[in-house]
N, C-alpha and C positions, 0 to 999 in steps of 0.2 A: 354487530349491534344486537344487544340484548333487549328483551322487553323493558327491563328495568332502566335501561339507558335512554329510552325514547321519552320525549316530553309528554306530559300528562295531557290527555285529550278527553273531553266527555263525549259520549255517543249522542250525536244530534239526531233527534227523532221527531216525527210529526205524527198526529193523531187527528181522526175526524169523527165529530159527533153528528151523526145523520138521523133525523127524526122523521117518521112518517106515521101517521095516524096514532100518534102518543107512543109509539114503539121506537127503540133505538136499535141502529144497525150495529151488529158485533160480528166478530169472527170467533170461531172455535178453531183453535190451532195447537199443534204441537211446538213446544218452545224448549230450548235449552236441555234438550235430551229427555225431556220428562216422558213418563210412561202414560199419563193422562193428559187429555187436552185441556187448554186453559181458554179463558174469555178475554178478549182484548177488543177495543176499537179497531176500525181500520187503521193500522199504524206501521210504521217502518222508518228507515234511515234516510236521512238526506244524502243525495248523491252528488258527485262533482257537478258543478257547472248548472245546478238546478235551484231555483227559488223555493222557499218554504212551502208556497201555495202551489207550485208545480208537483212538488213532493206529495203533499197531501192528496191532491187529485190523483196522481199515479198509484199511489199506494192503495186508495180506496178501490180503484179500478181493478187493480191486479189482485187484491185479496177478497173482493166481494162480486165483482162484475157490474157494480154499479158506476155510472157516471153521475157526479154530482156538481152543484154550484156551491161554491163557498159563499157564505153569507156573512161570516164575522170571525173575528179572532177571539178565542176563549181565554187565553192565556198561556204563559211560559211555566214550566214545572221543572224543578231539579229534584232528582232522587239517586241515592246510592244504593245499589242492590246489595242485599246481604251475600256473603261468600257463597252460602248454601243454595242461593237462587240461580246465580249465573255461572258459579264454578271457576271464576277467573279473578278472584281476590276482591270482589266488590267493584264492579263497573259503576260509573257515573253516568246518568242519563239527563239530558236536557231535551224535554219534549215541548213542542209547540202545537198546540191544539187549536182546531178550527171547528166552527159550526158549518153544516152544509145541509142543504136540502137535495132529496134525489131527483135526477132528471130522466134516466133511463137505465134498464137493465139489460144485459146481455147474459141470458141464462146458458148459453153455449160457451161462454168464455171459460177458459181453463184457469183455475185459481192458483196462486203461488204455491210453491212447495211448502208442506207443513200445514196448510189451511185445510182443516176437515170440511168446514162449510161456513156459509155466512148465515146469520139468523137474526130475527127481529125479537127484541125483548122489551117488555115493559120496564120502566125504572124499577118498580117493586120486585120483579124477577131478577134483575142484575143486581141489585143490592142484597138480595137474599142469597145470591151465589157468590158472595165475596170471597169464599175459601177457593174458588175456581178461577179468580182473577189473576192474570199474568202478573200484575203489580198493583200496588196501592194507587198508582196514577190512574187506573181504569175508572174506579169510582169517583175519585177526587174530581177528575175532569168531567164525568157525567153530572156529578152534583153540582159543580159550578155552573155547567151550561143550564142545568134545570132551575137553578137559583137565578137565572137571567143574566150571568156574566158574559157581556159581550162587548167587543171593542171593534173599531172600524178597521177593515183590512189594510187601510193606508197607514196604520200605525207601524207595519212592517215595511221596511225599506230594503232594497237589493241594489247595490252600487256596483257598477262594472260589468 
């Protein structure tokens, strides 16, 4: 079976916007074989048998060492990466974004491979660094959160 014969599927990802003292929790990471680190929210792929909320909590912990409490669903975002970004012919991403508040930090936790560090940035610092964002989803999700877009977590349903 070749890649061309497989049914099309988007990459389902989650991202978490965590705010503390007016700053956003971000990760600096190497992605897609890039030579320079990029900025992203704590984010990653949904794994089998995992709810979207569980994925958001897991990815945040793995990438930042922070345990968080999800407070709201920000929105769902669809994006097709240009070929030069992902090298695979333009992958499609479906991102589910959550708002969260920090609960506790484990500074001894080893962060996921590719993560340089977790850092807190003001919205102005993040916006000014758009050239370093992993994708346009980073600022769009942050901007929606800052604009007050919030939906109840009960909007998301997992069956079975």
